[in-house]
MILOSE-333534 format. One record per residue: residue in one letter; x, y, z of N, C-alpha, C in turn. Coordinates in pm, whole numbers, padded with zeros to 5 digits, always signed. Layout:
BEGIN
AXYZXYZXYZ;...
END
This chain:
BEGIN
M+01324+00426-01635+01337+00590-01498+01201+00559-01435;D+01230+00615-01344+01197+00640-01244+01140+00782-01234;I+01020+00874-01254+00974+00951-01240+00863+01013-01064;L+00879+00941-01035+00804+00897-00883+00955+00814-00790;K+01022+00840-00651+01053+00768-00568+00981+00806-00412;I+00916+00724-00347+00866+00734-00242+00964+00617-00159;N+01006+00703-00033+01077+00645+00118+01027+00708+00203;N+01030+00578+00282+00976+00570+00421+00872+00713+00465;L+00757+00665+00371+00653+00736+00390+00537+00741+00515;F+00579+00758+00624+00413+00783+00663+00309+00844+00718;A+00196+00854+00681+00075+01044+00664+00003+00971+00748;G-00097+01123+00771-00198+01058+00840-00270+01168+00892;Y-00399+01155+00951-00498+01322+01105-00496+01339+01133;D-00464+01407+01207-00470+01400+01345-00368+01334+01438;N-00390+01200+01488-00425+01153+01532-00335+00981+01487;K-00418+00969+01397-00443+00875+01338-00337+00808+01181;R-00279+00750+01208-00167+00719+01140-00164+00619+00962;V-00246+00710+00888-00323+00573+00745-00209+00537+00659;L-00108+00585+00664+00009+00485+00618+00157+00540+00719;N+00255+00336+00643+00288+00397+00716+00476+00296+00735;N+00511+00399+00675+00668+00336+00631+00680+00280+00423;L+00614+00351+00405+00575+00271+00221+00719+00401+00154;S+00751+00219+00091+00895+00285-00017+00817+00222-00134;M+00866+00259-00248+00838+00189-00371+00879+00383-00438;N+00913+00323-00587+00924+00394-00686+00875+00365-00820;I+00794+00483-00939+00732+00478-00988+00800+00492-01173;E+00765+00426-01240+00883+00392-01347+00751+00529-01481;K+00843+00569-01557+00745+00670-01584+00722+00628-01717;N+00608+00683-01768+00529+00617-01873+00508+00447-01871;K+00443+00392-01762+00409+00317-01715+00216+00334-01667;I+00118+00245-01649+00056+00271-01542+00039+00163-01409;T+00033+00207-01279+00085+00165-01233-00085+00208-01093;A-00093+00035-01121-00183+00035-01034-00233-00051-00899;I-00257+00041-00812-00318+00006-00602-00372-00041-00569;I-00396-00140-00611-00541-00195-00478-00505-00254-00373;G-00598-00290-00291-00613-00338-00114-00784-00309-00060;P-00792-00367+00003-00911-00302+00132-00941-00178+00064;S-01086-00131+00091-01169-00008+00208-01025-00002+00280;G-01020+00192+00286-00942+00202+00442-00799+00153+00429;C-00745+00119+00348-00601+00098+00351-00463+00162+00328;G-00607+00294+00279-00467+00418+00212-00479+00445+00088;K-00508+00404+00037-00547+00428-00110-00530+00554-00164;S-00670+00583-00128-00711+00677-00155-00571+00866-00067;T-00519+00773+00041-00462+00868+00150-00287+00937+00100;L-00245+00826-00043-00179+00789-00104-00145+00870-00221;L-00236+00845-00257-00257+00921-00413-00272+01108-00401;T-00327+01107-00276-00352+01280-00207-00242+01310-00143;T-00113+01210-00073-00031+01283-00051+00107+01290-00171;L+00071+01257-00248+00171+01257-00364+00184+01380-00428;N+00043+01502-00440+00064+01583-00493+00013+01693-00395;L+00023+01645-00288+00057+01696-00194-00119+01797-00174;M-00246+01729-00205-00375+01751-00114-00373+01724-00007;I-00308+01616+00090-00343+01557+00160-00323+01733+00269;E-00255+01797+00263-00233+01901+00327-00339+01979+00325;E-00420+02007+00244-00559+02040+00206-00660+01998+00291;N-00661+01906+00266-00755+01852+00405-00746+01762+00479;G-00609+01854+00606-00599+01857+00743-00513+01679+00707;G-00448+01657+00682-00358+01517+00696-00155+01594+00777;K-00148+01557+00707+00020+01566+00684+00195+01433+00683;F+00289+01404+00616+00284+01324+00565+00456+01363+00628;T+00529+01249+00655+00673+01240+00677+00728+01144+00563;G+00868+01161+00606+00927+01081+00516+00972+01146+00335;E+00972+01094+00262+01077+01188+00119+00951+01100+00055;I+00884+01237-00110+00881+01207-00182+01000+01239-00281;L+01027+01194-00417+01089+01300-00496+01013+01298-00672;Y+01086+01395-00735+01006+01393-00838+01088+01439-00897;K+01166+01347-01018+01200+01344-01139+01363+01335-01009;D+01414+01329-00908+01496+01323-00863+01490+01396-00754;K+01396+01426-00726+01374+01609-00668+01332+01682-00535;D+01331+01711-00479+01240+01624-00302+01048+01715-00339;I+00967+01667-00317+00885+01731-00369+00794+01925-00311;L+00902+01914-00147+00873+01995-00139+00937+02096-00153;S+01021+02132-00191+01087+02240-00308+01095+02306-00417;Y+00948+02249-00464+00839+02295-00528+00768+02384-00580;E+00702+02420-00584+00619+02506-00531+00467+02390-00581;K+00364+02443-00475+00278+02352-00529+00184+02383-00569;D+00130+02498-00677+00136+02490-00803+00156+02460-00818;Y+00263+02404-00884+00427+02320-01006+00346+02175-01014;I+00421+02167-00837+00331+01984-00859+00205+01924-00919;R+00090+02080-00852-00015+01999-00856+00008+01955-00998;R+00012+02093-01105+00001+02125-01207+00036+01972-01305;M+00154+01937-01266+00260+01849-01280+00195+01687-01229;I+00105+01718-01178+00148+01572-01114-00109+01592-01065;G-00131+01575-01202-00329+01557-01202-00357+01484-01068;M-00454+01566-01080-00580+01402-01024-00692+01473-01032;V-00774+01334-01067-00855+01311-01136-01047+01152-01019;F-01019+01297-00931-01122+01143-00806-01264+01108-00862;Q-01254+00984-00754-01360+00918-00781-01423+00926-00861;K-01551+01086-00812-01663+01117-00879-01651+01180-00933;P-01715+01247-01027-01682+01296-01122-01701+01461-00997;T-01649+01572-01086-01680+01712-01042-01615+01757-01118;P-01679+01829-01208-01750+01934-01352-01773+02037-01225;F-01674+02207-01248-01705+02335-01229-01876+02317-01283;P-01910+02423-01207-02092+02401-01225-02095+02558-01341;F-01983+02582-01377-02035+02639-01636-02006+02590-01662;S-02013+02599-01835-01971+02596-01935-01853+02503-01989;I-01933+02355-02037-01763+02256-02098-01691+02322-02159;Y-01660+02464-02163-01603+02526-02296-01497+02620-02154;K-01559+02624-02031-01504+02695-01955-01466+02587-01853;N-01481+02500-01826-01407+02363-01741-01296+02283-01811;L-01276+02350-01913-01133+02386-02045-01066+02429-02001;V-01070+02596-01964-01027+02619-01981-00967+02755-01903;Y-01077+02725-01745-01012+02752-01607-00886+02725-01613;A-00815+02609-01609-00700+02583-01502-00577+02635-01650;P-00541+02555-01759-00505+02711-01882-00502+02859-01824;I-00605+02958-01878-00652+03063-01741-00555+03115-01575;Y-00532+03021-01569-00529+03052-01378-00279+03024-01424;Y-00276+02965-01528-00214+02978-01496-00043+03031-01555;G-00139+03129-01673-00109+03243-01772-00119+03247-01911;I-00238+03173-01918-00293+03096-02058-00354+03241-02088;K-00376+03352-02205-00491+03405-02244-00498+03408-02392;D-00455+03397-02441-00483+03423-02572-00563+03315-02693;K-00692+03354-02725-00799+03325-02776-00754+03050-02867;K-00715+03144-02891-00646+03112-03032-00564+02986-02927;T-00503+02907-02866-00407+02883-02803-00528+02765-02674;L-00580+02872-02602-00665+02803-02577-00824+02701-02644;N-00822+02788-02781-00937+02707-02841-00909+02569-02886;K-00757+02526-02908-00722+02481-02959-00672+02330-02803;L-00626+02395-02714-00640+02308-02599-00748+02236-02550;V-00871+02386-02578-00963+02239-02590-01008+02120-02642;K-00951+02126-02818-01036+02065-02909-00938+01941-02933;E-00810+01964-02901-00682+01899-02813-00716+01754-02774;N-00793+01867-02614-00803+01762-02547-00878+01735-02497;L-01042+01683-02558-01116+01726-02590-01184+01552-02688;K-01082+01602-02784-01041+01451-02894-00961+01294-02802;K-00874+01319-02733-00729+01316-02630-00905+01128-02560;V-00958+01219-02480-01062+01180-02432-01237+01115-02495;G-01195+01129-02608-01272+01104-02719-01421+01116-02655;L-01485+01257-02717-01551+01341-02717-01623+01496-02774;F-01526+01509-02834-01520+01584-02931-01621+01596-02980;D-01648+01411-03102-01775+01452-03207-01851+01406-03114;E-01869+01389-02954-01974+01407-02901-02075+01512-02857;I-01977+01594-02824-02043+01815-02787-01972+01850-02791;N-01859+01864-02956-01864+02005-02979-01967+02097-03058;E-02110+02021-03058-02186+02073-03113-02196+02272-03046;D-02178+02221-02942-02215+02316-02785-02114+02324-02696;L-02067+02355-02654-01933+02343-02553-01969+02450-02430;S-02082+02498-02520-02190+02625-02353-02258+02560-02294;V-02304+02470-02344-02329+02391-02224-02335+02384-02042;P-02405+02373-01987-02376+02317-01852-02279+02186-01896;A-02174+02207-01778-02066+02009-01771-02147+01956-01717;T-02206+02026-01621-02377+01912-01552-02446+01850-01557;K-02461+01853-01743-02601+01785-01822-02519+01734-01857;L-02456+01671-01861-02327+01548-01956-02411+01400-01850;S-02350+01372-01921-02389+01218-01855-02190+01137-01734;G-02296+01053-01716-02160+00991-01552-02092+00964-01645;G-02025+00914-01747-01923+00917-01802-01848+01031-01916;Q-01969+01090-01943-01886+01266-02020-01812+01340-01918;Q-01827+01321-01824-01867+01402-01726-01720+01328-01613;Q-01673+01185-01683-01520+01224-01624-01453+01240-01674;R-01464+01166-01840-01428+01186-01958-01335+01327-01902;L-01476+01425-01916-01464+01565-01938-01327+01637-01774;C-01370+01565-01693-01249+01575-01628-01104+01533-01583;I-01115+01462-01685-00942+01371-01777-00925+01492-01845;A-01024+01559-01985-00955+01652-01997-00870+01733-01984;R-00973+01770-01871-00947+01921-01761-00845+01919-01704;A-00776+01805-01631-00659+01749-01586-00579+01782-01702;L-00550+01706-01881-00443+01769-01958-00455+01909-01981;T-00517+01982-01989-00525+02088-02030-00361+02117-01987;V-00284+02134-01891-00253+02192-01833-00135+02119-01843;E-00107+02009-01932+00034+01921-02005+00033+01848-01855;P+00075+01777-01807+00076+01758-01612+00171+01613-01689;E+00255+01519-01619+00359+01406-01673+00330+01325-01641;I+00212+01324-01483+00165+01223-01387-00001+01268-01452;L-00066+01179-01387-00247+01113-01303-00263+01093-01311;L-00301+01100-01149-00324+01059-01017-00538+00952-01036;L-00517+00867-01034-00746+00897-01105-00724+00735-00894;D-00819+00830-00887-00878+00743-00765-00990+00672-00775;E-01047+00539-00828-01111+00483-00840-01191+00558-00975;P-01173+00644-01073-01238+00677-01187-01292+00598-01257;C-01352+00489-01266-01462+00384-01307-01580+00308-01193;S-01575+00455-01069-01651+00281-00951-01732+00304-01017;A-01829+00460-01058-01948+00466-01115-01994+00470-01252;L-01984+00398-01281-01974+00435-01446-01998+00257-01474;D-02105+00306-01551-02096+00123-01665-02045+00068-01692;I-02014-00038-01825-01961-00145-01878-01847-00069-01970;K-02019+00032-02039-01842+00048-02214-01856+00172-02147;N-01849+00292-02021-01766+00371-02007-01687+00353-01959;T-01687+00224-01839-01474+00154-01808-01427+00168-01964;A-01500+00034-01996-01359+00002-02149-01352+00106-02226;N-01425+00237-02267-01333+00360-02279-01298+00399-02219;I-01309+00413-02101-01211+00545-02050-01052+00419-02017;E-01118+00263-01942-00985+00195-01953-00837+00201-02164;K-00948+00196-02232-00889+00167-02397-00778+00349-02354;M-00857+00415-02361-00820+00607-02352-00632+00555-02224;L-00713+00518-02086-00591+00457-02047-00436+00416-02092;L-00492+00328-02131-00416+00244-02275-00325+00304-02267;E-00367+00421-02409-00311+00474-02496-00258+00608-02445;F-00295+00693-02303-00232+00816-02219-00119+00708-02221;S-00029+00640-02160+00094+00618-02103+00216+00594-02157;K+00165+00595-02284+00310+00713-02397+00336+00790-02361;D+00236+00944-02323+00303+01005-02258+00325+01018-02092;Y+00183+00943-02089+00178+00998-01895+00252+00907-01822;T+00247+00943-01716+00225+00820-01631+00128+00789-01424;I+00087+00654-01511-00069+00717-01494-00075+00552-01320;I-00133+00683-01186-00154+00620-01090-00294+00598-01103;I-00319+00460-01062-00519+00420-01086-00503+00364-00910;V-00575+00423-00819-00647+00304-00732-00795+00266-00785;T-00794+00120-00812-00908+00021-00804-00935-00050-00694;H-01089-00059-00679-01105-00229-00634-01107-00319-00730;N-01079-00280-00877-01205-00372-00984-00992-00446-01028;L-01006-00587-00946-00901-00629-00954-00871-00664-01108;A-00962-00710-01194-01028-00745-01327-00932-00562-01397;Q-00982-00487-01380-00964-00408-01422-00791-00348-01393;A-00712-00348-01325-00583-00424-01239-00532-00457-01306;K-00582-00589-01375-00485-00719-01434-00475-00682-01617;R-00598-00600-01664-00620-00552-01778-00517-00414-01801;I-00493-00296-01754-00458-00251-01801-00306-00158-01657;S-00260-00203-01549-00152-00217-01534-00079-00278-01586;D+00074-00222-01661+00216-00256-01560+00240-00302-01435;Y+00249-00227-01379+00239-00272-01223+00128-00242-01094;T+00084-00352-01023+00057-00340-00914+00127-00325-00774;A+00090-00241-00658+00130-00252-00559+00040-00279-00457;F+00000-00364-00328-00103-00455-00263-00082-00357-00118;I-00202-00263-00079-00112-00271+00076-00266-00224+00146;L-00228-00299+00283-00325-00396+00346-00253-00252+00486;D-00360-00269+00556-00345-00167+00692-00224-00056+00720;G-00243+00029+00564-00137+00148+00565+00016+00086+00525;E+00018-00055+00477+00222-00069+00492+00172-00136+00341;L+00212-00163+00261+00285-00172+00096+00312-00337+00136;I+00252-00427+00085+00327-00553+00141+00355-00631+00029;E+00326-00578-00055+00425-00660-00243+00377-00536-00366;Y+00494-00483-00429+00475-00453-00506+00552-00455-00686;A+00560-00582-00743+00589-00621-00823+00526-00507-01005;E+00575-00596-01111+00485-00593-01233+00328-00650-01203;T+00242-00624-01263+00086-00683-01222+00151-00819-01294;E+00219-00891-01370+00143-01050-01452+00192-01130-01212;K+00283-01065-01178+00346-01094-01063+00288-01134-00947;I+00213-01001-00956+00133-01020-00782-00048-01104-00791;F-00036-01111-00968-00226-01201-01023-00070-01326-01031;T-00041-01373-01071+00026-01443-01046+00095-01560-01011;N+00179-01482-00931+00234-01521-00844+00317-01507-00725;P+00255-01449-00650+00197-01343-00541+00344-01298-00461;K+00420-01329-00385+00504-01322-00280+00459-01326-00086;D+00411-01238-00113+00332-01251+00009+00214-01376-00020;S+00156-01451+00073+00068-01482+00088-00083-01390+00183;R-00077-01271+00169-00185-01130+00208-00178-01146+00090;T-00055-01168+00043-00112-01111-00205-00179-01180-00208;K-00129-01321-00200-00253-01396-00300-00435-01463-00232;E-00438-01422-00068-00533-01414-00076-00637-01358-00095;Y-00567-01260-00093-00634-01053-00172-00633-01037-00301;V-00626-01086-00441-00584-01126-00537-00698-01272-00550;E-00735-01348-00479-00782-01471-00439-00930-01394-00436;G-00971-01346-00404-01068-01279-00349-01169-01340-00224;I-01056-01392-00151-01043-01472-00035-01080-01345+00076;Y-01091-01242+00120-01129-01146+00197-01113-00998+00090;G-01131-00828+00209-01131-00804+00079-01279-00692+00054;
END
């Protein structure tokens, strides 16, 4: 079942086109990796999928269907709730761990303290942080390590119960141990969430994704099951990229 359908998508900033006539469908409860050289449009694709591109001064044409309904027919707040995003650099809010996690639920109308406390505990457990930091949730989130901050940001995105998680290079600044923790977590999450991850780490794409899309100069060159992309790509440009000939 496809949760997102992207048809003839063009996107860019000012007079610069970044994505050129891109079409692809995203399957529910699967991990889709977006790979390609720097500047090819991977991050622009992510920000377009939850309408953040407009906040960054960009625009798009074409069609994005979320559950078979045009994304533009929904309220932006709803789309950004259901299609959450975690950026490359951890972005904890400059206040406590607890306030980071209740900020969005309160914004969306949850006021009950018990409900908020439950959300905090559940989502810290989901990302494997609860046992590490539960003794004092009043600690400023910026005091956490880089890996902890990234997991906190993922937990924060989960507090509003999204269906889709957009992850833009979530492990690029992390060491091997933290990267392994996040990869293990994402594999577990795919039972409940649809995950789209931009990554320069081809080994990571091979390890955790079900599908892989290769983008080059704003165009979707190839999109297929990950095993096919890495072992039997149809396009010579895909073959050269996954073999490390360029990129």
